[in-house]
All heavy atoms as TSV, in Angstrom:
chain	resi	resn	atom	element	x	y	z
A	1	MET	N	N	0.814	-1.192	0.000
A	1	MET	CA	C	0.000	0.000	0.000
A	1	MET	C	C	0.860	1.258	0.000
A	1	MET	O	O	0.540	2.213	-0.667
A	1	MET	CB	C	-0.910	-0.025	1.238
A	1	MET	CG	C	-1.853	1.126	1.296
A	1	MET	SD	S	-3.421	0.547	0.729
A	1	MET	CE	C	-4.413	1.915	1.076
A	2	SER	N	N	1.955	1.262	0.749
A	2	SER	CA	C	2.804	2.447	0.821
A	2	SER	C	C	3.493	2.732	-0.509
A	2	SER	O	O	3.895	3.848	-0.770
A	2	SER	CB	C	3.846	2.307	1.925
A	2	SER	OG	O	4.731	1.259	1.612
A	3	MET	N	N	3.639	1.722	-1.360
A	3	MET	CA	C	4.266	1.937	-2.655
A	3	MET	C	C	3.379	2.809	-3.546
A	3	MET	O	O	3.858	3.524	-4.399
A	3	MET	CB	C	4.587	0.611	-3.333
A	3	MET	CG	C	5.654	-0.172	-2.576
A	3	MET	SD	S	6.188	-1.617	-3.452
A	3	MET	CE	C	7.181	-0.854	-4.706
A	4	LYS	N	N	2.068	2.762	-3.356
A	4	LYS	CA	C	1.159	3.589	-4.134
A	4	LYS	C	C	1.104	5.006	-3.578
A	4	LYS	O	O	0.824	5.935	-4.319
A	4	LYS	CB	C	-0.242	2.983	-4.140
A	4	LYS	CG	C	-0.340	1.705	-4.936
A	4	LYS	CD	C	-1.752	1.200	-4.977
A	4	LYS	CE	C	-1.830	-0.066	-5.796
A	4	LYS	NZ	N	-3.203	-0.546	-5.935
A	5	ILE	N	N	1.365	5.177	-2.320
A	5	ILE	CA	C	1.294	6.491	-1.681
A	5	ILE	C	C	2.489	7.357	-2.069
A	5	ILE	O	O	2.349	8.556	-2.268
A	5	ILE	CB	C	1.188	6.346	-0.146
A	5	ILE	CG1	C	-0.143	5.697	0.206
A	5	ILE	CG2	C	1.327	7.683	0.543
A	5	ILE	CD1	C	-0.319	5.371	1.663
A	6	ALA	N	N	3.651	6.765	-2.227
A	6	ALA	CA	C	4.869	7.526	-2.534
A	6	ALA	C	C	4.746	8.354	-3.821
A	6	ALA	O	O	5.058	9.544	-3.799
A	6	ALA	CB	C	6.077	6.596	-2.589
A	7	PRO	N	N	4.273	7.781	-4.939
A	7	PRO	CA	C	4.135	8.612	-6.146
A	7	PRO	C	C	3.103	9.729	-5.978
A	7	PRO	O	O	3.276	10.832	-6.488
A	7	PRO	CB	C	3.690	7.628	-7.232
A	7	PRO	CG	C	4.103	6.285	-6.732
A	7	PRO	CD	C	4.043	6.370	-5.240
A	8	ILE	N	N	2.045	9.452	-5.243
A	8	ILE	CA	C	1.030	10.473	-4.997
A	8	ILE	C	C	1.616	11.599	-4.163
A	8	ILE	O	O	1.390	12.780	-4.450
A	8	ILE	CB	C	-0.203	9.855	-4.300
A	8	ILE	CG1	C	-0.897	8.882	-5.253
A	8	ILE	CG2	C	-1.166	10.941	-3.838
A	8	ILE	CD1	C	-1.978	8.052	-4.599
A	9	LYS	N	N	2.397	11.245	-3.165
A	9	LYS	CA	C	3.022	12.256	-2.307
A	9	LYS	C	C	3.970	13.128	-3.125
A	9	LYS	O	O	3.970	14.357	-2.992
A	9	LYS	CB	C	3.778	11.577	-1.165
A	9	LYS	CG	C	4.375	12.547	-0.182
A	9	LYS	CD	C	5.032	11.821	0.978
A	9	LYS	CE	C	5.642	12.817	1.942
A	9	LYS	NZ	N	6.317	12.146	3.045
A	10	ARG	N	N	4.781	12.523	-3.997
A	10	ARG	CA	C	5.689	13.299	-4.845
A	10	ARG	C	C	4.919	14.225	-5.772
A	10	ARG	O	O	5.301	15.369	-5.992
A	10	ARG	CB	C	6.598	12.365	-5.646
A	10	ARG	CG	C	7.748	11.800	-4.839
A	10	ARG	CD	C	8.783	11.154	-5.740
A	10	ARG	NE	N	8.247	10.054	-6.522
A	10	ARG	CZ	C	8.188	8.786	-6.125
A	10	ARG	NH1	N	8.631	8.457	-4.936
A	10	ARG	NH2	N	7.690	7.852	-6.900
A	11	THR	N	N	3.819	13.731	-6.320
A	11	THR	CA	C	2.995	14.551	-7.209
A	11	THR	C	C	2.409	15.739	-6.464
A	11	THR	O	O	2.416	16.871	-6.967
A	11	THR	CB	C	1.873	13.698	-7.839
A	11	THR	OG1	O	2.462	12.619	-8.560
A	11	THR	CG2	C	0.997	14.531	-8.754
A	12	LEU	N	N	1.919	15.505	-5.260
A	12	LEU	CA	C	1.357	16.590	-4.449
A	12	LEU	C	C	2.427	17.602	-4.053
A	12	LEU	O	O	2.183	18.815	-4.070
A	12	LEU	CB	C	0.662	16.037	-3.209
A	12	LEU	CG	C	-0.649	15.298	-3.468
A	12	LEU	CD1	C	-1.160	14.654	-2.182
A	12	LEU	CD2	C	-1.690	16.229	-4.050
A	13	GLN	N	N	3.617	17.129	-3.718
A	13	GLN	CA	C	4.710	18.044	-3.367
A	13	GLN	C	C	5.106	18.904	-4.560
A	13	GLN	O	O	5.342	20.102	-4.416
A	13	GLN	CB	C	5.925	17.259	-2.853
A	13	GLN	CG	C	5.731	16.703	-1.470
A	13	GLN	CD	C	6.864	15.782	-1.048
A	13	GLN	OE1	O	7.527	15.152	-1.885
A	13	GLN	NE2	N	7.086	15.689	0.253
A	14	ALA	N	N	5.163	18.302	-5.728
A	14	ALA	CA	C	5.508	19.060	-6.937
A	14	ALA	C	C	4.425	20.087	-7.252
A	14	ALA	O	O	4.726	21.227	-7.617
A	14	ALA	CB	C	5.704	18.105	-8.119
A	15	ALA	N	N	3.169	19.698	-7.090
A	15	ALA	CA	C	2.064	20.629	-7.343
A	15	ALA	C	C	2.100	21.785	-6.346
A	15	ALA	O	O	1.872	22.943	-6.711
A	15	ALA	CB	C	0.727	19.896	-7.264
A	16	TRP	N	N	2.388	21.483	-5.092
A	16	TRP	CA	C	2.477	22.531	-4.074
A	16	TRP	C	C	3.623	23.497	-4.391
A	16	TRP	O	O	3.459	24.713	-4.314
A	16	TRP	CB	C	2.658	21.931	-2.692
A	16	TRP	CG	C	2.816	22.969	-1.628
A	16	TRP	CD1	C	3.958	23.304	-0.975
A	16	TRP	CD2	C	1.805	23.842	-1.135
A	16	TRP	NE1	N	3.718	24.329	-0.098
A	16	TRP	CE2	C	2.395	24.681	-0.168
A	16	TRP	CE3	C	0.439	23.997	-1.410
A	16	TRP	CZ2	C	1.685	25.652	0.511
A	16	TRP	CZ3	C	-0.263	24.973	-0.711
A	16	TRP	CH2	C	0.361	25.782	0.226
A	17	LYS	N	N	4.765	22.967	-4.770
A	17	LYS	CA	C	5.906	23.820	-5.107
A	17	LYS	C	C	5.555	24.737	-6.274
A	17	LYS	O	O	5.876	25.923	-6.270
A	17	LYS	CB	C	7.122	22.954	-5.455
A	17	LYS	CG	C	8.355	23.769	-5.764
A	17	LYS	CD	C	9.559	22.892	-6.040
A	17	LYS	CE	C	10.762	23.760	-6.346
A	17	LYS	NZ	N	11.959	22.989	-6.619
A	18	ARG	N	N	4.881	24.207	-7.288
A	18	ARG	CA	C	4.475	25.012	-8.447
A	18	ARG	C	C	3.463	26.089	-8.036
A	18	ARG	O	O	3.535	27.217	-8.502
A	18	ARG	CB	C	3.887	24.101	-9.517
A	18	ARG	CG	C	3.406	24.824	-10.749
A	18	ARG	CD	C	4.514	25.417	-11.541
A	18	ARG	NE	N	5.244	24.362	-12.202
A	18	ARG	CZ	C	6.276	24.551	-12.989
A	18	ARG	NH1	N	6.686	25.767	-13.226
A	18	ARG	NH2	N	6.904	23.561	-13.527
A	19	ALA	N	N	2.536	25.744	-7.141
A	19	ALA	CA	C	1.543	26.718	-6.672
A	19	ALA	C	C	2.208	27.857	-5.905
A	19	ALA	O	O	1.865	29.030	-6.089
A	19	ALA	CB	C	0.490	26.027	-5.803
A	20	VAL	N	N	3.171	27.525	-5.055
A	20	VAL	CA	C	3.896	28.549	-4.300
A	20	VAL	C	C	4.689	29.438	-5.250
A	20	VAL	O	O	4.690	30.670	-5.126
A	20	VAL	CB	C	4.814	27.900	-3.234
A	20	VAL	CG1	C	5.768	28.911	-2.633
A	20	VAL	CG2	C	3.972	27.252	-2.146
A	21	GLN	N	N	5.355	28.844	-6.223
A	21	GLN	CA	C	6.119	29.605	-7.208
A	21	GLN	C	C	5.202	30.549	-7.979
A	21	GLN	O	O	5.530	31.726	-8.184
A	21	GLN	CB	C	6.826	28.651	-8.170
A	21	GLN	CG	C	7.643	29.356	-9.231
A	21	GLN	CD	C	8.263	28.368	-10.217
A	21	GLN	OE1	O	7.709	27.292	-10.468
A	21	GLN	NE2	N	9.385	28.731	-10.769
A	22	THR	N	N	4.042	30.075	-8.390
A	22	THR	CA	C	3.084	30.905	-9.121
A	22	THR	C	C	2.596	32.065	-8.268
A	22	THR	O	O	2.513	33.203	-8.741
A	22	THR	CB	C	1.898	30.049	-9.600
A	22	THR	OG1	O	2.396	29.014	-10.450
A	22	THR	CG2	C	0.869	30.871	-10.335
A	23	ALA	N	N	2.286	31.788	-7.010
A	23	ALA	CA	C	1.826	32.851	-6.108
A	23	ALA	C	C	2.908	33.912	-5.924
A	23	ALA	O	O	2.619	35.114	-5.937
A	23	ALA	CB	C	1.430	32.255	-4.760
A	24	ARG	N	N	4.134	33.494	-5.780
A	24	ARG	CA	C	5.229	34.458	-5.618
A	24	ARG	C	C	5.409	35.306	-6.876
A	24	ARG	O	O	5.614	36.515	-6.800
A	24	ARG	CB	C	6.529	33.734	-5.279
A	24	ARG	CG	C	6.541	33.206	-3.873
A	24	ARG	CD	C	7.852	32.551	-3.540
A	24	ARG	NE	N	7.836	32.101	-2.152
A	24	ARG	CZ	C	8.475	31.048	-1.712
A	24	ARG	NH1	N	9.225	30.334	-2.533
A	24	ARG	NH2	N	8.398	30.707	-0.442
A	25	LEU	N	N	5.315	34.677	-8.033
A	25	LEU	CA	C	5.452	35.423	-9.283
A	25	LEU	C	C	4.313	36.427	-9.449
A	25	LEU	O	O	4.516	37.522	-9.965
A	25	LEU	CB	C	5.514	34.472	-10.471
A	25	LEU	CG	C	6.817	33.698	-10.620
A	25	LEU	CD1	C	6.683	32.641	-11.709
A	25	LEU	CD2	C	7.975	34.630	-10.919
A	26	CYS	N	N	3.119	36.059	-9.009
A	26	CYS	CA	C	1.983	36.985	-9.080
A	26	CYS	C	C	2.208	38.210	-8.200
A	26	CYS	O	O	1.698	39.290	-8.490
A	26	CYS	CB	C	0.697	36.280	-8.650
A	26	CYS	SG	S	0.086	35.094	-9.850
A	27	CYS	N	N	2.958	38.030	-7.134
A	27	CYS	CA	C	3.252	39.144	-6.223
A	27	CYS	C	C	4.522	39.884	-6.625
A	27	CYS	O	O	4.939	40.819	-5.946
A	27	CYS	CB	C	3.412	38.632	-4.792
A	27	CYS	SG	S	1.929	37.906	-4.127
A	28	GLY	N	N	5.166	39.459	-7.684
A	28	GLY	CA	C	6.363	40.137	-8.162
A	28	GLY	C	C	7.653	39.638	-7.545
A	28	GLY	O	O	8.677	40.301	-7.617
A	29	VAL	N	N	7.622	38.469	-6.931
A	29	VAL	CA	C	8.826	37.905	-6.322
A	29	VAL	C	C	9.274	36.706	-7.155
A	29	VAL	O	O	8.615	35.671	-7.152
A	29	VAL	CB	C	8.569	37.459	-4.865
A	29	VAL	CG1	C	9.820	36.857	-4.263
A	29	VAL	CG2	C	8.079	38.620	-4.031
A	30	PRO	N	N	10.366	36.842	-7.905
A	30	PRO	CA	C	10.837	35.714	-8.707
A	30	PRO	C	C	11.312	34.549	-7.832
A	30	PRO	O	O	11.568	34.712	-6.648
A	30	PRO	CB	C	12.006	36.290	-9.497
A	30	PRO	CG	C	12.142	37.696	-9.134
A	30	PRO	CD	C	11.181	38.013	-8.045
A	31	ASP	N	N	11.426	33.416	-8.434
A	31	ASP	CA	C	11.850	32.209	-7.743
A	31	ASP	C	C	13.321	32.323	-7.349
A	31	ASP	O	O	14.183	32.554	-8.204
A	31	ASP	CB	C	11.631	31.013	-8.665
A	31	ASP	CG	C	11.817	29.680	-7.973
A	31	ASP	OD1	O	12.436	29.633	-6.895
A	31	ASP	OD2	O	11.329	28.681	-8.513
A	32	TYR	N	N	13.612	32.151	-6.076
A	32	TYR	CA	C	14.975	32.291	-5.559
A	32	TYR	C	C	15.924	31.278	-6.208
A	32	TYR	O	O	17.036	31.621	-6.583
A	32	TYR	CB	C	14.976	32.139	-4.042
A	32	TYR	CG	C	16.348	32.229	-3.412
A	32	TYR	CD1	C	17.035	33.437	-3.374
A	32	TYR	CD2	C	16.954	31.116	-2.856
A	32	TYR	CE1	C	18.296	33.530	-2.796
A	32	TYR	CE2	C	18.209	31.205	-2.277
A	32	TYR	CZ	C	18.876	32.412	-2.245
A	32	TYR	OH	O	20.122	32.498	-1.681
A	33	ASP	N	N	15.476	30.037	-6.345
A	33	ASP	CA	C	16.345	29.001	-6.925
A	33	ASP	C	C	16.733	29.339	-8.366
A	33	ASP	O	O	17.877	29.146	-8.772
A	33	ASP	CB	C	15.668	27.629	-6.881
A	33	ASP	CG	C	15.448	27.139	-5.459
A	33	ASP	OD1	O	16.231	27.525	-4.566
A	33	ASP	OD2	O	14.486	26.379	-5.238
A	34	VAL	N	N	15.788	29.864	-9.131
A	34	VAL	CA	C	16.068	30.260	-10.512
A	34	VAL	C	C	17.050	31.433	-10.517
A	34	VAL	O	O	17.971	31.490	-11.331
A	34	VAL	CB	C	14.761	30.626	-11.254
A	34	VAL	CG1	C	15.044	31.219	-12.622
A	34	VAL	CG2	C	13.871	29.398	-11.373
A	35	TYR	N	N	16.856	32.363	-9.586
A	35	TYR	CA	C	17.743	33.525	-9.473
A	35	TYR	C	C	19.176	33.091	-9.153
A	35	TYR	O	O	20.132	33.564	-9.766
A	35	TYR	CB	C	17.214	34.462	-8.396
A	35	TYR	CG	C	18.073	35.669	-8.157
A	35	TYR	CD1	C	18.116	36.719	-9.067
A	35	TYR	CD2	C	18.851	35.786	-7.010
A	35	TYR	CE1	C	18.899	37.836	-8.856
A	35	TYR	CE2	C	19.640	36.899	-6.783
A	35	TYR	CZ	C	19.656	37.922	-7.704
A	35	TYR	OH	O	20.441	39.020	-7.491
A	36	VAL	N	N	19.322	32.172	-8.215
A	36	VAL	CA	C	20.651	31.681	-7.838
A	36	VAL	C	C	21.312	30.994	-9.034
A	36	VAL	O	O	22.491	31.220	-9.316
A	36	VAL	CB	C	20.567	30.725	-6.625
A	36	VAL	CG1	C	21.889	30.010	-6.391
A	36	VAL	CG2	C	20.150	31.495	-5.378
A	37	LYS	N	N	20.542	30.185	-9.748
A	37	LYS	CA	C	21.083	29.509	-10.935
A	37	LYS	C	C	21.550	30.538	-11.970
A	37	LYS	O	O	22.630	30.396	-12.546
A	37	LYS	CB	C	20.028	28.589	-11.535
A	37	LYS	CG	C	20.510	27.807	-12.722
A	37	LYS	CD	C	19.430	26.911	-13.279
A	37	LYS	CE	C	19.943	26.227	-14.521
A	37	LYS	NZ	N	18.879	25.573	-15.269
A	38	HIS	N	N	20.749	31.570	-12.183
A	38	HIS	CA	C	21.107	32.630	-13.132
A	38	HIS	C	C	22.402	33.318	-12.707
A	38	HIS	O	O	23.291	33.544	-13.534
A	38	HIS	CB	C	19.972	33.651	-13.234
A	38	HIS	CG	C	20.348	34.874	-14.025
A	38	HIS	ND1	N	20.304	34.903	-15.400
A	38	HIS	CD2	C	20.790	36.084	-13.634
A	38	HIS	CE1	C	20.713	36.088	-15.817
A	38	HIS	NE2	N	21.011	36.837	-14.759
A	39	LEU	N	N	22.501	33.660	-11.430
A	39	LEU	CA	C	23.722	34.319	-10.944
A	39	LEU	C	C	24.958	33.460	-11.180
A	39	LEU	O	O	25.989	33.953	-11.626
A	39	LEU	CB	C	23.617	34.638	-9.451
A	39	LEU	CG	C	22.888	35.900	-9.051
A	39	LEU	CD1	C	22.924	36.069	-7.531
A	39	LEU	CD2	C	23.462	37.122	-9.712
A	40	ARG	N	N	24.839	32.194	-10.856
A	40	ARG	CA	C	26.000	31.301	-10.995
A	40	ARG	C	C	26.403	31.117	-12.452
A	40	ARG	O	O	27.588	31.002	-12.757
A	40	ARG	CB	C	25.705	29.969	-10.331
A	40	ARG	CG	C	25.673	30.118	-8.827
A	40	ARG	CD	C	25.604	28.803	-8.110
A	40	ARG	NE	N	25.705	29.030	-6.673
A	40	ARG	CZ	C	25.035	28.352	-5.773
A	40	ARG	NH1	N	24.226	27.386	-6.140
A	40	ARG	NH2	N	25.184	28.615	-4.491
A	41	GLU	N	N	25.429	31.097	-13.358
A	41	GLU	CA	C	25.734	30.893	-14.770
A	41	GLU	C	C	26.214	32.166	-15.468
A	41	GLU	O	O	27.099	32.110	-16.305
A	41	GLU	CB	C	24.502	30.361	-15.504
A	41	GLU	CG	C	24.166	28.935	-15.137
A	41	GLU	CD	C	22.879	28.447	-15.801
A	41	GLU	OE1	O	22.245	29.218	-16.553
A	41	GLU	OE2	O	22.523	27.290	-15.547
A	42	HIS	N	N	25.603	33.307	-15.132
A	42	HIS	CA	C	25.869	34.535	-15.876
A	42	HIS	C	C	26.688	35.584	-15.126
A	42	HIS	O	O	27.218	36.499	-15.747
A	42	HIS	CB	C	24.546	35.172	-16.328
A	42	HIS	CG	C	23.764	34.284	-17.241
A	42	HIS	ND1	N	24.060	34.140	-18.577
A	42	HIS	CD2	C	22.707	33.464	-16.999
A	42	HIS	CE1	C	23.218	33.284	-19.119
A	42	HIS	NE2	N	22.392	32.849	-18.183
A	43	HIS	N	N	26.761	35.474	-13.813
A	43	HIS	CA	C	27.476	36.456	-13.002
A	43	HIS	C	C	28.277	35.753	-11.899
A	43	HIS	O	O	28.045	35.988	-10.715
A	43	HIS	CB	C	26.494	37.454	-12.364
A	43	HIS	CG	C	25.547	38.064	-13.342
A	43	HIS	ND1	N	25.931	39.077	-14.194
A	43	HIS	CD2	C	24.249	37.793	-13.614
A	43	HIS	CE1	C	24.889	39.406	-14.945
A	43	HIS	NE2	N	23.865	38.646	-14.624
A	44	PRO	N	N	29.216	34.901	-12.264
A	44	PRO	CA	C	29.944	34.120	-11.246
A	44	PRO	C	C	30.755	34.977	-10.279
A	44	PRO	O	O	31.085	34.529	-9.180
A	44	PRO	CB	C	30.851	33.201	-12.072
A	44	PRO	CG	C	30.958	33.849	-13.405
A	44	PRO	CD	C	29.688	34.627	-13.612
A	45	GLU	N	N	31.045	36.226	-10.663
A	45	GLU	CA	C	31.832	37.100	-9.791
A	45	GLU	C	C	30.998	37.657	-8.629
A	45	GLU	O	O	31.556	38.095	-7.632
A	45	GLU	CB	C	32.440	38.257	-10.597
A	45	GLU	CG	C	31.464	39.323	-11.048
A	45	GLU	CD	C	30.590	38.941	-12.243
A	45	GLU	OE1	O	30.748	37.848	-12.816
A	45	GLU	OE2	O	29.726	39.749	-12.601
A	46	ARG	N	N	29.681	37.630	-8.766
A	46	ARG	CA	C	28.810	38.164	-7.717
A	46	ARG	C	C	28.557	37.131	-6.636
A	46	ARG	O	O	28.491	35.925	-6.913
A	46	ARG	CB	C	27.467	38.600	-8.309
A	46	ARG	CG	C	27.603	39.824	-9.190
A	46	ARG	CD	C	26.287	40.298	-9.720
A	46	ARG	NE	N	25.341	40.566	-8.642
A	46	ARG	CZ	C	24.043	40.786	-8.845
A	46	ARG	NH1	N	23.545	40.753	-10.050
A	46	ARG	NH2	N	23.255	41.032	-7.828
A	47	THR	N	N	28.417	37.603	-5.408
A	47	THR	CA	C	28.079	36.681	-4.326
A	47	THR	C	C	26.574	36.436	-4.347
A	47	THR	O	O	25.797	37.313	-4.697
A	47	THR	CB	C	28.478	37.249	-2.945
A	47	THR	OG1	O	27.803	38.497	-2.757
A	47	THR	CG2	C	29.971	37.463	-2.849
A	48	VAL	N	N	26.192	35.245	-3.955
A	48	VAL	CA	C	24.782	34.876	-3.930
A	48	VAL	C	C	24.184	35.392	-2.619
A	48	VAL	O	O	24.672	35.050	-1.541
A	48	VAL	CB	C	24.610	33.343	-4.033
A	48	VAL	CG1	C	23.163	32.951	-3.890
A	48	VAL	CG2	C	25.185	32.849	-5.348
A	49	PRO	N	N	23.140	36.213	-2.708
A	49	PRO	CA	C	22.546	36.739	-1.488
A	49	PRO	C	C	21.721	35.669	-0.770
A	49	PRO	O	O	21.288	34.686	-1.379
A	49	PRO	CB	C	21.625	37.855	-2.000
A	49	PRO	CG	C	21.255	37.422	-3.375
A	49	PRO	CD	C	22.470	36.714	-3.904
A	50	SER	N	N	21.496	35.887	0.512
A	50	SER	CA	C	20.609	34.994	1.248
A	50	SER	C	C	19.186	35.207	0.728
A	50	SER	O	O	18.905	36.187	0.032
A	50	SER	CB	C	20.652	35.306	2.744
A	50	SER	OG	O	20.072	36.584	2.984
A	51	TYR	N	N	18.284	34.317	1.078
A	51	TYR	CA	C	16.903	34.486	0.628
A	51	TYR	C	C	16.324	35.786	1.163
A	51	TYR	O	O	15.623	36.502	0.442
A	51	TYR	CB	C	16.022	33.307	1.049
A	51	TYR	CG	C	14.599	33.504	0.566
A	51	TYR	CD1	C	14.263	33.227	-0.755
A	51	TYR	CD2	C	13.619	34.012	1.412
A	51	TYR	CE1	C	12.980	33.445	-1.222
A	51	TYR	CE2	C	12.333	34.234	0.953
A	51	TYR	CZ	C	12.015	33.941	-0.358
A	51	TYR	OH	O	10.743	34.174	-0.820
A	52	ALA	N	N	16.632	36.127	2.408
A	52	ALA	CA	C	16.117	37.367	3.007
A	52	ALA	C	C	16.619	38.590	2.234
A	52	ALA	O	O	15.854	39.516	1.953
A	52	ALA	CB	C	16.514	37.454	4.475
A	53	GLU	N	N	17.897	38.589	1.875
A	53	GLU	CA	C	18.460	39.703	1.097
A	53	GLU	C	C	17.807	39.772	-0.287
A	53	GLU	O	O	17.476	40.861	-0.776
A	53	GLU	CB	C	19.973	39.543	0.952
A	53	GLU	CG	C	20.731	39.695	2.246
A	53	GLU	CD	C	22.178	39.244	2.131
A	53	GLU	OE1	O	22.471	38.344	1.313
A	53	GLU	OE2	O	23.006	39.799	2.864
A	54	PHE	N	N	17.644	38.623	-0.908
A	54	PHE	CA	C	17.004	38.543	-2.219
A	54	PHE	C	C	15.580	39.095	-2.160
A	54	PHE	O	O	15.182	39.920	-2.980
A	54	PHE	CB	C	16.995	37.079	-2.680
A	54	PHE	CG	C	16.051	36.774	-3.802
A	54	PHE	CD1	C	16.368	37.119	-5.099
A	54	PHE	CD2	C	14.861	36.122	-3.552
A	54	PHE	CE1	C	15.499	36.819	-6.145
A	54	PHE	CE2	C	13.989	35.822	-4.593
A	54	PHE	CZ	C	14.312	36.169	-5.883
A	55	PHE	N	N	14.820	38.659	-1.166
A	55	PHE	CA	C	13.440	39.091	-1.027
A	55	PHE	C	C	13.355	40.602	-0.796
A	55	PHE	O	O	12.549	41.287	-1.422
A	55	PHE	CB	C	12.775	38.344	0.132
A	55	PHE	CG	C	11.318	38.660	0.276
A	55	PHE	CD1	C	10.382	38.069	-0.560
A	55	PHE	CD2	C	10.879	39.551	1.235
A	55	PHE	CE1	C	9.042	38.358	-0.434
A	55	PHE	CE2	C	9.532	39.854	1.363
A	55	PHE	CZ	C	8.612	39.247	0.527
A	56	ARG	N	N	14.198	41.113	0.071
A	56	ARG	CA	C	14.221	42.549	0.362
A	56	ARG	C	C	14.570	43.356	-0.894
A	56	ARG	O	O	13.932	44.352	-1.210
A	56	ARG	CB	C	15.224	42.829	1.485
A	56	ARG	CG	C	15.134	44.182	2.093
A	56	ARG	CD	C	15.967	44.341	3.369
A	56	ARG	NE	N	17.180	43.539	3.461
A	56	ARG	CZ	C	17.314	42.435	4.191
A	56	ARG	NH1	N	16.308	41.984	4.920
A	56	ARG	NH2	N	18.456	41.782	4.227
A	57	GLU	N	N	15.559	42.901	-1.657
A	57	GLU	CA	C	15.957	43.589	-2.884
A	57	GLU	C	C	14.827	43.576	-3.911
A	57	GLU	O	O	14.572	44.567	-4.588
A	57	GLU	CB	C	17.210	42.914	-3.447
A	57	GLU	CG	C	17.855	43.649	-4.598
A	57	GLU	CD	C	17.333	43.231	-5.971
A	57	GLU	OE1	O	16.813	42.113	-6.136
A	57	GLU	OE2	O	17.427	44.055	-6.888
A	58	ARG	N	N	14.128	42.461	-4.024
A	58	ARG	CA	C	13.009	42.362	-4.968
A	58	ARG	C	C	11.867	43.282	-4.550
A	58	ARG	O	O	11.212	43.888	-5.398
A	58	ARG	CB	C	12.493	40.927	-5.078
A	58	ARG	CG	C	13.465	39.999	-5.770
A	58	ARG	CD	C	13.541	40.222	-7.283
A	58	ARG	NE	N	14.473	41.278	-7.629
A	58	ARG	CZ	C	14.371	42.127	-8.628
A	58	ARG	NH1	N	13.367	42.083	-9.442
A	58	ARG	NH2	N	15.260	43.050	-8.850
A	59	GLN	N	N	11.605	43.400	-3.256
A	59	GLN	CA	C	10.559	44.313	-2.788
A	59	GLN	C	C	10.915	45.754	-3.117
A	59	GLN	O	O	10.075	46.509	-3.595
A	59	GLN	CB	C	10.350	44.174	-1.287
A	59	GLN	CG	C	9.488	43.004	-0.909
A	59	GLN	CD	C	9.141	43.033	0.554
A	59	GLN	OE1	O	9.972	43.362	1.392
A	59	GLN	NE2	N	7.918	42.684	0.870
A	60	VAL	N	N	12.155	46.136	-2.876
A	60	VAL	CA	C	12.594	47.502	-3.176
A	60	VAL	C	C	12.473	47.762	-4.675
A	60	VAL	O	O	11.962	48.794	-5.102
A	60	VAL	CB	C	14.041	47.734	-2.687
A	60	VAL	CG1	C	14.611	49.034	-3.239
A	60	VAL	CG2	C	14.088	47.737	-1.166
A	61	ALA	N	N	12.913	46.808	-5.479
A	61	ALA	CA	C	12.851	46.967	-6.926
A	61	ALA	C	C	11.403	47.100	-7.403
A	61	ALA	O	O	11.104	47.900	-8.292
A	61	ALA	CB	C	13.526	45.785	-7.618
A	62	ARG	N	N	10.511	46.368	-6.800
A	62	ARG	CA	C	9.111	46.402	-7.228
A	62	ARG	C	C	8.405	47.685	-6.802
A	62	ARG	O	O	7.694	48.290	-7.581
A	62	ARG	CB	C	8.361	45.205	-6.669
A	62	ARG	CG	C	6.892	45.190	-7.048
A	62	ARG	CD	C	6.225	43.902	-6.591
A	62	ARG	NE	N	4.800	43.958	-6.737
A	62	ARG	CZ	C	4.136	43.641	-7.837
A	62	ARG	NH1	N	4.812	43.245	-8.891
A	62	ARG	NH2	N	2.830	43.714	-7.890
A	63	TYR	N	N	8.583	48.101	-5.565
A	63	TYR	CA	C	7.791	49.192	-5.035
A	63	TYR	C	C	8.437	50.572	-5.138
A	63	TYR	O	O	7.758	51.563	-4.999
A	63	TYR	CB	C	7.384	48.890	-3.592
A	63	TYR	CG	C	6.471	47.699	-3.533
A	63	TYR	CD1	C	6.880	46.506	-2.958
A	63	TYR	CD2	C	5.186	47.753	-4.078
A	63	TYR	CE1	C	6.034	45.404	-2.918
A	63	TYR	CE2	C	4.350	46.662	-4.050
A	63	TYR	CZ	C	4.775	45.500	-3.467
A	63	TYR	OH	O	3.942	44.406	-3.437
A	64	LYS	N	N	9.720	50.622	-5.384
A	64	LYS	CA	C	10.369	51.922	-5.524
A	64	LYS	C	C	10.787	52.202	-6.948
A	64	LYS	O	O	11.423	53.223	-7.223
A	64	LYS	CB	C	11.569	52.016	-4.578
A	64	LYS	CG	C	11.149	51.994	-3.132
A	64	LYS	CD	C	12.213	52.489	-2.218
A	64	LYS	CE	C	11.648	52.494	-0.810
A	64	LYS	NZ	N	12.568	53.000	0.152
A	65	GLY	N	N	10.483	51.306	-7.840
A	65	GLY	CA	C	10.765	51.542	-9.256
A	65	GLY	C	C	12.233	51.564	-9.607
A	65	GLY	O	O	12.621	52.132	-10.620
A	66	THR	N	N	13.067	50.912	-8.814
A	66	THR	CA	C	14.504	50.920	-9.084
A	66	THR	C	C	14.957	49.687	-9.838
A	66	THR	O	O	16.112	49.614	-10.231
A	66	THR	CB	C	15.306	50.985	-7.774
A	66	THR	OG1	O	14.986	49.843	-6.988
A	66	THR	CG2	C	14.964	52.248	-7.005
A	67	GLY	N	N	14.071	48.741	-9.981
A	67	GLY	CA	C	14.526	47.454	-10.500
A	67	GLY	C	C	14.246	47.225	-11.959
A	67	GLY	O	O	13.809	48.083	-12.693
A	68	GLY	N	N	14.511	46.046	-12.315
A	68	GLY	CA	C	14.362	45.582	-13.678
A	68	GLY	C	C	15.243	44.378	-13.825
A	68	GLY	O	O	15.760	43.859	-12.851
A	69	ARG	N	N	15.426	43.984	-15.021
A	69	ARG	CA	C	16.273	42.820	-15.255
A	69	ARG	C	C	17.730	43.247	-15.373
A	69	ARG	O	O	18.022	44.340	-15.836
A	69	ARG	CB	C	15.830	42.123	-16.519
A	69	ARG	CG	C	14.473	41.528	-16.372
A	69	ARG	CD	C	14.068	40.854	-17.646
A	69	ARG	NE	N	12.776	40.235	-17.422
A	69	ARG	CZ	C	12.488	39.013	-17.806
A	69	ARG	NH1	N	13.370	38.297	-18.433
A	69	ARG	NH2	N	11.313	38.518	-17.566
A	70	CYS	N	N	18.605	42.371	-14.991
A	70	CYS	CA	C	20.033	42.683	-15.110
A	70	CYS	C	C	20.530	42.345	-16.513
A	70	CYS	O	O	21.490	42.918	-16.966
A	70	CYS	CB	C	20.840	41.923	-14.056
A	70	CYS	SG	S	20.893	40.152	-14.320
A	71	CYS	N	N	19.885	41.410	-17.162
A	71	CYS	CA	C	20.323	40.966	-18.492
A	71	CYS	C	C	19.226	41.140	-19.511
A	71	CYS	O	O	18.106	41.013	-19.261
A	71	CYS	CB	C	20.718	39.509	-18.454
A	71	CYS	SG	S	22.017	39.105	-17.300
């Protein structure tokens, strides 16, 4: 019985992660994991901020009109 539950649990976890990501994007907060991947691939000289720093920077960029894309 537990063998049938494991795939369902993984499916629900993936759906939840996608729902959270969608909600964050609707509020103007990009996905942190995607941001970190972008930094490492395109800006290796920059340090990766903590999630709190990332979130704070995204809020400032959204509400004070200072932001945009780096690339």
